[in-house]
Steps between C-alpha positions, in 0.01 A plus 500: 500500500621843412544700819646825371516678172672832454469664156674823402201589282283527813428867620667445839838383351780712635270638784509462878302167467539268190235239510543490876883516512637799702751730333834555662749750349406657169427221238352683202288412193705548168515377144764221463547291181178621368294419800408676818666355807557579864867589523695413808850674537679211685592723780189567711187429293269212580139407548404264786217287629452253776584146392197262513542159660419342164831630362709403789649188674522233249194581311496490121513836326569686176656840433426660150681819412500695179826708538726732297860601581728733302798301622582220737798583712465320833519152621127462606298827443178406673147513336290346769571361854365400829626296793847621615874468455712364773378151523415235573538333151207562269350776721528754226323532166613752245443503120792680352623623168876487565824376339627254760500148366424363846244739643406749225156338446372417845627535849385257769783548738778246461316315227458727191464499134640677198348576153753306303533792274374832633178625326600751254460870601312763283213247451186408689529167675223285653699364801342228704587313807282180607518279798288195530612398849798299382655669197560865423524601126598818310347588162601780254235571235336166543836301485612319811862616595565330829361270761584390860363263752461685827258520795420859563443638854400847420396678818171717487615768739671699219323696216501443125716766354555603143862566375659428828567213740429500871800510729525255798327774719221555247620830360554555120849383399599685202871407556660173605549486877852339444677709233282790430437408136167606353228233513237720312526687184290740277202302367152545359217265598193517278318191624527281817281202583543279816330168511462250786563203274783398271414572127585217273741548204203510265320757721824717516537487124124583463553810731788614297315470171197683643711813557769456233349745246459763766854496593640418155699219674723274304386136503776270607673276266463130552695208376211404281486835339871497431469159334202619304731774349715229348798305606823373353630163609852381474574128588847326546680267712182404706406858561217714366517884533176692441519876430219747498499688164310797643729560799806308373542330841543134561185328618684173608816298462373152545667163519298298251515170685374623827334831435702673754529882433835652596364860464285709742210469246239513788649829612537650137203741534672657797830510322377678191531847650786738446837405653469120495717277296423184297684213352579619157600853599834641424694758715745727313708786633657673205683829442298583181196390295450125458221275387431169659310220328404181678366173375412158634630211299491114493862406407697182519225355721523792752293798581696808432456870596712723275549875495684706245614843606587736207674844507249732318713810535786646305769452752629219709290391792614340823288220641570537871245239603299223322277269694204272503240499791468150616144498618360173631225419762679562832194694630403316813272786625143404577565132463481232764778251528351232265430765239854644528658160473288402204508823301815691585867480397824635630785587263871496573779669306831358392672832414765322298536690180462301178445186717241668727146389537195544709328198670122525538367254743165428651445561885387139533834365360299306244561511128503653246788743533622771266848626410554826320835509311670747262411524140807605302725742676274602807726446799345489853712786619285640783159453671308814561196542727226704321287760652129460446175640648473195709830474682643202673330375821506193708294322249661628187876498448473754214578527135850459354687546169777300326757765393719419208668844530503682848749789470225760513369358822844455650582867428169656605331277746739261669739731670811344657360143497726248321285315233514125455641556145679787330229729370500538119352724230474485118516759222289517193597685195234684307260244354666216678304229690573252769293204596447355858275228613392229744403135452268305707570139576258268677591216733277243643640550849721737704773224510495493108575868456878457468470225244245711306740797496787279393293353227427852375870541440594708801778431761405348833730538800482289814701594812596235751409556776380839374626857457585590866851367530698510827870544473683164547200312375476296175237607244432424142331654195356287242415645165262347250537656162587390144783735470827506699605788731745740318590724783415572874534814704441559864401830667651591738805359345642203695182447706441157356734244361359247245668190375375254235383177661388282217142420410193357667346176386245716311782680331500824691826697510604505869713757672638495844424819684698657783410816689806712569307838559212608705153648389352529165683347198388477136630239269469587125510206255540559130421202271649430175189620314530844669221443753574655843390371838541637847481286818469690832671377811519598863824413676520457876758412764531125555154390627615424857694827522206697374280351775774564764527870396116521508515378856776742596300796368183385671661463843702815478359774271134386544534423865305739702584580869290768675395389845257790534323451182137571573380234245712234664704412181824464669702287462410377150596473131307794343431625144773683330537786247804437287482850340544669844676204645292506809221299684148602412363610834196680353304451186127577412465132439504406859598138449837588327608676820326258725645157436161406342345368188749377224642857454636530847621145562864524450527288814353221294802516269718498811331184624544312175863606470560349838323187376747483218816613690450504875761737642529512888512878539219555261280228661562658841366833353205344334409322832496848659268617229272202543487550892487889492298577197335213327357309799311768704476783258462404123331187640269510803654279787198513722123579506231401266720563204795290621697383199312748274729699269444883489489679171787720591689647803534844355191714469392859438289615797592835661223453739681201649847642452460878515868570566644267229668704226308356191683637185327793352617432141288172499131502399326322782155533357489174294329177604845350532578715814344270741407626848568299818169313488561377145861411565378262778269313265594132475282419192749507216588130435789582264709618812495170669726295288778755557484437873467128460803495280704703759410242780549204270837615387627535861345148577712355205810682612458393867435141394774461234781728619563421869586795720393768247189625675524619866159646612264207419526148427373333167168400668401864582561613139314207359208564735493863416479408133220269547294729726531786261378275215224380714377858570523580132254227425271554792238684296591844642753598237408628155628358165593174692286307258724603212829374390749717684841605375775297676232243602735224415654569845183354652555163320869502610368565854274201476784273379703608793210453757462137359885438508512617873206275595269796580208291374220706648628825374576357154152346480333828601701696238438255221123507572493872486679512176295232337186707549675766297621247230155348473351837427773573242439163333142625419619815335612530138785743580531529875752786501312762683677796667478843626524595134264425217770272346828411660799265470518417868241237569632240262793410717310382806200364308757271316661399833193375666309360204798292409541399862133372518521327164294756302739479208261652253481820704864493557545476123265811449725690746818422307342573171383829624869582606621393156261759352695777675866365526673468173836374379655813341871576431488799730591493863214721592219346303620137529275320751361833619176452674237753404477805729451868401335673792704431814720808466190679620515304830876430551709716265653841538398589145121418532361430161332226297759338279628144415719411790813281425550242757257608771451243758269295283791359299667326794169399660341344183810298439410291797211310337663497165813318616291272718298404189822434314608261767174313437564509124874492459482458128344852460807717478277800408374503860856496615606795287201709622537397871870538520497844329241609760695354784813695394313831454546621866875489476486777230319742747812500724751775418864490550470640856240236597178724477202318340259696308122431466521481117638642179315779320457386138364823338776619260523836665619344818650153469640477855432330827257668736666679793271329764560154644121474486348159467805305398469253779243261367708448184803418698297253706435334166873487428581368849250221491585415145860550404686188406685309215306318235671247273317403177570296182258672255451349154564838346748660750689191613652480844473833682533616862275788601689658791812284478814421302469175311757287339445164320750222454357186343201387723611736781327823567671729761325817629622766738201697633544875468167633635464711806417215731650182369264285703264381228580292184246353257610234259232509243579169314481315839205717626712530819463800724775535768452762768731586785367647828853545623840489320569579133559304178850537365474267206249256348593220271263275293577191321253501203540121449445379858303792625720515805549841661802616707457800720809695635474731799744763629659483845293549810453850666409616839141521423480224240671199655272263307308507173133413503376362158146458389458272202189491270542241233605140443843523663649411846838529661735210502613401753184593704523810702294612809193720455346778711170667427479354158856612404825295459758610750848522363795559735743741347868479569781759485552405130133473406320185406393301192196265496341276230142478396385201300182467307232263651 
């Protein structure tokens, strides 16, 4: 039922009362866009009316507004609003006409909507908001633009207002309460209707058509109307491209066998506005007049996009930049997890010059997959983010371009950043033309992309173990191409040493790689046919030394001692700012300065460093942190919340701490500046694995390195880990039903409870986690998070579904990871788990941008390597998992500081200055690092994380990873793990399957080695066991034992 109708044609429009709404300020009647409208200035004008109960609470409703704006400048620019700002979630309701991609369409408070293309200014628009009790929808001129499932809780005690929202106290809020930006703007409203029901799509379209002639409104384009205007189809290589003749825009790039569309066709209508890019566009920056002609072709069984750039002037023209927008369906916005996994793709660049390519993979990890490769001389020189009306958000990584020439960007836009490749330009004489292009190659699966690229005649490089190479470690580069390498250059000179090392069984040219420098290194290969390839490496200190320097930095530079700190943070390992070289004691994001969340948990990094390399002095400091800060401050040690983990120790609350000198140069008005009450909240489940990991690490140290811990015995630490986990799953903590980052630690805890004979605790923990796994088993993609899509849940979902035998769901988890972790000859993109928003929450430079080796890389490596151990013939899993496991070593600088992640935008290309949320990734490294020995049909015998020699039937491997306590021999499916001691050497007889293990001499804290064996081998002669581990007494000269196949 229609409750209100305000029409500018009525005689009271612009008066003191307009159809019962009371005038505030000076809204006036004026002619706008050919129609009379009530004009609001965006500064003090509004009309207001009491909100009826039928439009509040969770009741259904519809807002219809015919509005006109000369320009749209602000983020939200409100049209109609009631409820209030300030929370709780969904207590506000505002229909907006703003630019912000996240909340420019509707503001609910903490659950908002964008237009997915701001309605064009200078035209009348019929803007509609509907809510049916479950789903909110936005319409522009009859076309649905966005939807969101939400339960509104709109309070009735605040009025309906036009052109402005209600502040938390009920007053008009023309400016944002946090940053002072305008939330209203000049607007004309000619017609407003409010209904106490949700209009259907058909009813919305009918309402638009009823007034369309009056307002001379432009009917929206539809996909059907675009197709009716005629299309062109080009088919080749299992792909069909459809292009609209009227708009010259692609209407789909479909895999013929499956019908999967790689393009955002279902969002095309939104993207037809000015400023958007499309597959088939060409970007040219030239110093003079040029003409660009493009064509789509089917050539040699491949789909080809080709562009010819011609100098139409009378003098030479410099092409400073030539590029192709690579637009695929990475728009997750307004999709649930099943929709996102089934419809959307990610794409990852190999910025490798003539050998470069783009991998386009589905979120589900299923096939088909797509490779974009050069046509002719179109090197992949640089990868440029593109500005569009809908910018990047948590559900949209953004649009990018493949640049074949990038000098114009480097000179004007990139500042002092060092590009991945040397920027180039081209010169065209008058009348001269140059042709560039891309080819599209389809593969049935993600694993098949490299073979598809090679079959298309392009080089494929494989790094073993990857492209992060510690000094003093053995690595290899395998090149698969029909032409031999003519020359090699390394920049910086001498940073890498390459030596020919024969060929693989599949014929790949193999080079031994040694790191002699530190940091970024670029290898340029020139083949006999003139093709140029660049391979990008990151070189580190020897792995164990890198971890040692990390520990030294953590327990000196990041060690915080201020006994009178009012937040109780002393003593602890705190967040660090590498730019200023000081601890972060205050930040508007309370958790960063408060030991909370992931962004403030450098102490988690410290815990896992001690797990890898326990040092007596550092352990003593960490035990002080546990007793003085963790237990009793960050974690409640008594009362009803005992074992609950607070969100942060630091908070912004001048009422509680009136004398504390909060910095005046920090904006404390954001939601991130939590007050004392919010800081004490124990409801964020993602905080708990950090605490459990800290206790569990100290349990392992106390149990396996005698005399190292002083303040508590191993039982206390194990009990603390268990009780913290129990509180997490008590039903009082939010997000506990989801897969939690670092959740693998709960499974490790279970195994140790079982090994210690703590049967009751183990049974209770297993029962609690099985409830979660049973729930995940019923979901198609059980990877829920705080975010709409995330790469955090897969790790723990895999751990428990695998543990409980739900192998089908474990496979879904791994496949999802393979959709966003790719094998690419570039240290930053190889095995780089998808993350592009966490600089907002943990970085010093807070922006949405593809993050290179954020914590997801190390964390997601856990399930991938575990799955490889179940399928040791699948070397692809090993390449992905090992690359991710090595990633956290690249974050550690020469002084030992570890950054949150690397900024990939070409105007920056450096590590962030904050330590941020590095900890979870290093946990992934600590729980996963090891040496993997394989005999792959194509690669032959290889050691990932070790030095391998072969003499006849004898394979000898010296582990070179940061821990040297884990070895997996893939041909034997044999997993060897040490709880104490280290491997010095592993020898395998390929004929008898006998294995010989050599251990270094005993030390003060490791007088024995404790070996766990998973596989069909046992020691000979028999050795004693304890807690499921073989106990090996070490002598002054070490020890050698033999394992035989049983």
